[in-house]
N, C-alpha and C positions, 0 to 999 in steps of 0.2 A: 557656279556658274548655272543658271535661268536659263532654261532649255525653251529656245518659244516657239512653240508649234502652232499656233493659228495661221503659219503662212507658209504652211507646208507646202512644197511643190508650186512656189510660185516666187516669182521674180522681185524684187523689195531691193528700192535703191536707196544707200549710206550712205552721206555727204558730210565730210567732217573725219577726219580718223587720226581725232587724237585718242587718250582712254576711255572715255566714255564711246565713240561711235565704233573702235576695235571691240571694244565689250558686245556693243550692240550687233555688230559683223558676225562675231562668233557664236553668239546667243541664237541667233537667225538659224546662222547654219546648223547650227545640235539640232534645230525644232525642224531641218526637212528645206528650210527654203534655199533660193535661190540669189544671193548676196551678190547687187550689185556696189561693188564701194569708190570712191574717189574721194579726190583731197585737193585743192590747189596746192598742194606744197611738196615738193616732189619728195623732199625729206617723210615729210608724213606717209605720200605711200610708199617710202619704201620701208618704213617699219609696218606697215599693214601687212606687205605681200611678204616681210618675211615671217609675219604672225599667219600667214594664212587665207589673208582675206585676198577672195580673187576684183582684180581692176575693173572699170570699165569707164572708159570716158561717159559722165555726163554729158560734156558737154555738144555729144556726139551722139549719143546712144537712140534709139524711137522709144521716146518714151509714153508712148499709146502699148506697149507689153507692158507696162509698169502700172500697178493700183495706188501704192503709198512709195512716200518717200521719206528714212527718218534721216532726220537733222539732226547735227551740233547744236547744242543751245549758244555756240558764241556764232553761229553764222546770223548775219541781217534777218529778222522777218519781217518787220514791217516798216523800219526805218532806220538811219535816211531813205533807204531805198530796199524793196528784196531785192536778197542774192539773185545773181542772173540762173542756177539753180533753181530756186525757189518760185522764180516766174516760169519756166519750161515743166515745173511739176503743174503748177498750178492752171498752166495751158492747157492740159491733158487729162484734167481733172482729177489728177493723183491728190491723194489726201497727205498734209505734212505734217508729223509727228516725231517724239523726242521716243528717247530711251526709259522714260520710267512712264509713258502711254505701252509699253512694250510688255513692264511689267506688270502692269497693273491690267492688261487683259489674260497675263499666263497666270498669274497668281493670284486668282479673283476669290479664294477662302479665307488668305489672312487678312487682319488688319491691320487700318493705313492709319498712322499719323506722321500730318506733312504740317513742317516748321517753314517759315517764311517773316521777311521783314526785314528792310537796312541793314539792320547791323544786329549781331547777338543770335542769329538765327544758329551759325556752329555751334556752341556754348550752346547755345539751349538744346539742339540735336541732340549730343555727345551726351549731355547731363541728362533725359529724356528716355535715351539706352541705357544709360549705367543704371539709373531709377529700376527700372525692368530685369533687366540684367541679373541686379541684387536680389531684385523679388522675387529672381525665380522665374519670371515669363521667357517663352524661348521669343529673342529677339534678334533682328539683324537692323543693323544702323548703314545707309548711304546716301545717293544722290548726292550734292551738290557738295557733299563733304567725306575726305575719303574714299572709299572703294563705290567706282560706276554702280547705280543700279543691278543692272543683269551681269557683276559678278558675284553677288548675298548670293547666298545658298535660298532653295524651295524650301517654304515654310505651308504647313496646313493651318486651318482651320481655327488653334490654338496659338497660331503667332503674329508676330506682329512686326510690319515694317516700318519702322519712323526715318522720314526719308527728308532731308534739308534741299527745299526747292526755290530757287530764282527765280527770278521772273523769266527768268531767258525760257528757263522749263515748264514751267504754271501756263506759257501761254502754247506749248508744246502739248499738252496732257490733255485729251479733250474730252476722257471718258473715267477717271477717274473718281468716286465719291471719297474724300477725306473720314474716318471716323472721327477722330479727335483734327482740326485744322488750328495752327498759330499764325496770326499775324503779331508778330513782336511791334514793330515802328515801323514810318514812314516819312524819311527824309530825302530829299535831292537824289539822285544818282540814278546812274546810265538814263539819263534822257536822251543822248543821241540814239538809243534802240527803241528808244519809248516815245520819244515827239516831244513828250513835255509831262508836267505832276503827273496829271490827269491819266494820260497813257501809265505811267507809270502803275500809278494806283490801280487803276482798271486791271494789271494784267497782278497786280497782289493781290486783288479780291479775286480772282480764280480761284484762290486757295479754297472757299466756302462754297466752290459749284456744287450746288443738286444736294446741298445738306439740308438732312432733316432729322426730325427726333426722331432716335434718342444723341442721335450726331450730334458731336458738341465743336462751336468755333471758342479759340481762347486768345483773347483781342485785347493790348496794351491800348491804353485809352491818355498815354501820356506826350502824345502829341496828336496835332488839330484833326489832320489825314486819318490817323486811325481810329479816332473818337468819336467821326461821322462815321463811316463804318459802322462802328461797333452800334451808335444810336439806329442805324436803319435798318440792321440785323434785330436789332430787340427789339424795333415795332414793327416790323414783319412775323417775327415767332415763328418761325421756320425750324428752326436747330434749337437747342439750350446754347446760351451765348454766358460767356464767362468771363467780364473784363476783369484786367490786372492792371496794375501800377508801383511805382517805383519810390514813388512821390507822394502818396495821397489815397487815402480810403475811397479803396471800390467796393460801392455798395453793390451787394450780392455773388461779391466775385473774390478775389484775394492777392494782397495786397504786402508792401512794406511799407512801413511806418518807423519813421523813430531805432531805425536799426534791429525791427519787430518784422518778419515771414506772419500775418495774420488770413487766416479764412472767414469770408464772411458770407459765405454758401447755407443758405439752408434755416436761416434763420437767427445763426450765431456766429458774434464775432471773437473767433478762438485765436491764442496770441500760440502759435504753433512752433515758432522754433528764434532763434538768436542770429541774427546774419553773421556778428560777429568771430562764432564757433564754425563759419564757412570759408578757409582762408584761400581757398580756388577761387571763391568768389566776389574778389571785391568791385567797393563802386556802387551809384546806381543803378546803369545800365546790366551788372550781374545779380542786382538786386529783383531786377523786370527779368531775366531768363531764369530768378528761378521761383520769383511766384509762377510767371506761364508752365514751368516742368514740372510745380507740383499743383497747378490745376488740373495739369495734362492728364497724369501719371494717374491723380486721384480719379478723375474721372476715367479710368479706366480702369478703378478698382483698387489701385494700390492703395492698401490703409495709410491713413495723414500719417502716423509713427513710422512705419515702414520708410513713406518716404524721405521725410528730413532725414531718418538717421543713413538713408544712400548719397543723400547729398553732402552729408557731413565726409562721405569717406570719396568725393569726385575729383579724381586727378588733375580736372585742367585738363588745357587743351597747348599743342605746342603755338606758338606763334601768338596768345591768345591773351594778354598780359601774363606771359611765361617767366618768374626770377629764374634767369637764367645762372646767376650767385653773386656774392655781396662780397667783393673784394676788397681789403682796409678799408671799411667802414660803409662802401658804396657799393648801393646795389643796381645790378642790370637787369632791368627787365626788356623781354623781346614783346613788342606789340605790333610784328610785320604785318598783322592780318588788318591794323590798320588801314585800307585804303584810301578812306576820306575823312574829311578833316571833322565830320561828327565822330565819328570811328576814335579818330586820335580825342576830340574832344573830352571823352567818356575817359578814357585811359587820365588824362590830367586832371582831373578830375578828383583820380585817388590819392594824387601824392604829392606834402606840400611843398615840398621843393623840387624841382625838375630840371635835366639837363636834358635838353629834349634835340633828339635826332629824328629829322623832317627831311622829306625832298620826295624827286624821286618825278612819275609822270603825272602831273598836276590835274585834276579832276574842275566839274565847274564849280564854282563859287570859293575857290580857292581855299584858305586858312577862315572862310567868315564864322563859319560851325566854330571852329576853337577859338573865338578871341573872349570868350565870357572866363575861361580857364587860364589865361595867359598870365594873368599873375601870378600862376607858381611855378613860372620858366622861369629860374636863374639866366639861362644862357642857350641860345639855339644853336644846333650844328648842323648846318643845311647843305644836302648834296642832290645830284640830280638835277636835270634838267630845269627843277623848279628853281631851283636853290636860289638865282638872283629877283625874282619875282620875292619870293617869300619871304628872303632878306630886305626888299623895300617894307616888305608889308610890317613886317615888324616893326620894324626902324620906325615904321611913324606910329608903333604901337606903344614906343619905349621901351622896346625887348630886346635886348644885346645879342645880335647873331651875328656868326661866322659861315661865312661862303667855306664849307671842308671840301667837297667835291665829290670826293668818295668816300664808301662808311668804315672804313682803316681809317683815313685820316681823321673821322668823323668822331670815330671813339677814343681813340688816343686822345684827341683835343677835349672829349666831352671830361674823363677819365682827370685831366689834368686840372683840368678850371673844377673840381666835384674838390679833388684833393686842396687846393689852392685853398679853396673856399672854409675848408675845415682846418686848414693851418692858419689863417688869418684871421679868420671874421670868429673862431672862436664862441662855435654854434653851441647854444644853450642844450639841445634835447646831444650831446655828441655826435648825432647820425650825418651820414655822407650825403645827402638826399641820394637818389633814382637818376641813374641814367637811363632815357628810355625812347628805345626804338618803336618810335609810333607816327609811320611815316605821312599821315593825313594822305597820300598818293598812289596808284599804282608801280608798279615794280618793273616796267615793261622798260623801260629806259638803259639800266644798268643790269636787271636779274631777269633772269624766265620767267619768274612767278615770284609770290610773296613768301609762299616756303622756302624757296632759294633765299631769298636777300634776310629773311630771319636766321637759317642755318650759316650763313656768313657771321650773321651777328651773334653767334653764338661761338663761334670756331673763334672769333675773334675773342672773344671773353672771354675763355678757356684759355688761350694762351697770356691772360694779364700776370703777371706777375704782381706777388702779394698774398698776405693774409685774409683767409676763408674764413667766412662763416656760415650758419644755417641759415636758408633762404628762408625764411619763417621772422625773420626777423626784421624782415622790410615793411616801413611802420605805414600804415594806410590812413587818410582820413578821414575819420569820424565821419560820420551820415547820421544828418540830424533829421 
């Protein structure tokens, strides 16, 4: 745990007592602060009380006694309107910050690598951490992935914090300057919290705040919003700027083309890796993740050959195109982390024949972003609140869809359909396709979070009868 010493002897409000909120409260207490913790939910307050966090009703307290509010990133800061606690804090002149800000103020000697983007940031964060660890660096990985930032270990000047940063966290982090900052991509998401796409992009762009050379910005150029930011930063010439791409040559950067990872920095265009050898990084989206990780780690001094070797041993992440099993020739892939249609589209693009399980609590835009890859879908099995609307959308696109209702029914129906196609269609390659859980939706209508949804899928698949083969046998669409 990090001891947050700069607030010793001072009262500090902590609002939102989930995992990161309780971690922040405990870290502040360990550093000598007087914590006033509160949450709108009684269950959260009970958990905080059990963890030893003092509770003070922040709706009734004297805010003039406070100088700082540590806010959970899940609490509205701006849109659709500021939470009442935020209004009270601002009215009293209190700063409103998050747990990453506390880490930055406390661990001042370590280096910081930050990763953000609409999709792929968890995989890229884990991959960068994996490379650094195997390359012998002292590294801690956290933030929006895995452990809350203040539960990480303290690091000295030789250490590196690798932090996944959501747009919400970036808005609450005011003083950090990332030594290496990665922006992967931008597609519409969380617009209810940022007002519009411009507000969302502005929040993401905060990851480059105050960077000057030799600090480095790694930016994807495969979508218009990120390409625009890349051009602006390149023209300003304040930091080192490295473009990355999964589809085309990125001059002066790192890119994947025809299945090969290229390094075009330093006046040389060098082929450095065959992406086919990286079995846990399938598809164009993971090509972008690999390019970003390679660019970031080599910019931090890791030898290119070492970075590539480390990438080949990356085990992948749970709930991100995770092959659970191959049963009777049918692969079952858990991509529960795909909580929007753009993320689901990236998964659909990887497999030639998909029995797609989708649905949950829909986000703005529905399934529109997945439309270019619907030709890969043999049949869809729909769950949750979005099922009726998704069924109509797919019907309009001439895609057969079944409203299954819940995940158990969807897995059973998808398995039956895949096995029936194997028997009846005499598929030339003898493969049974992929039952893909890639919901394109939030999970909160039926599950506590995407992890719970993915674990439920895993349990259902592990309970299936039949002959099992090695997961490495999953076929992936070749990338040109």
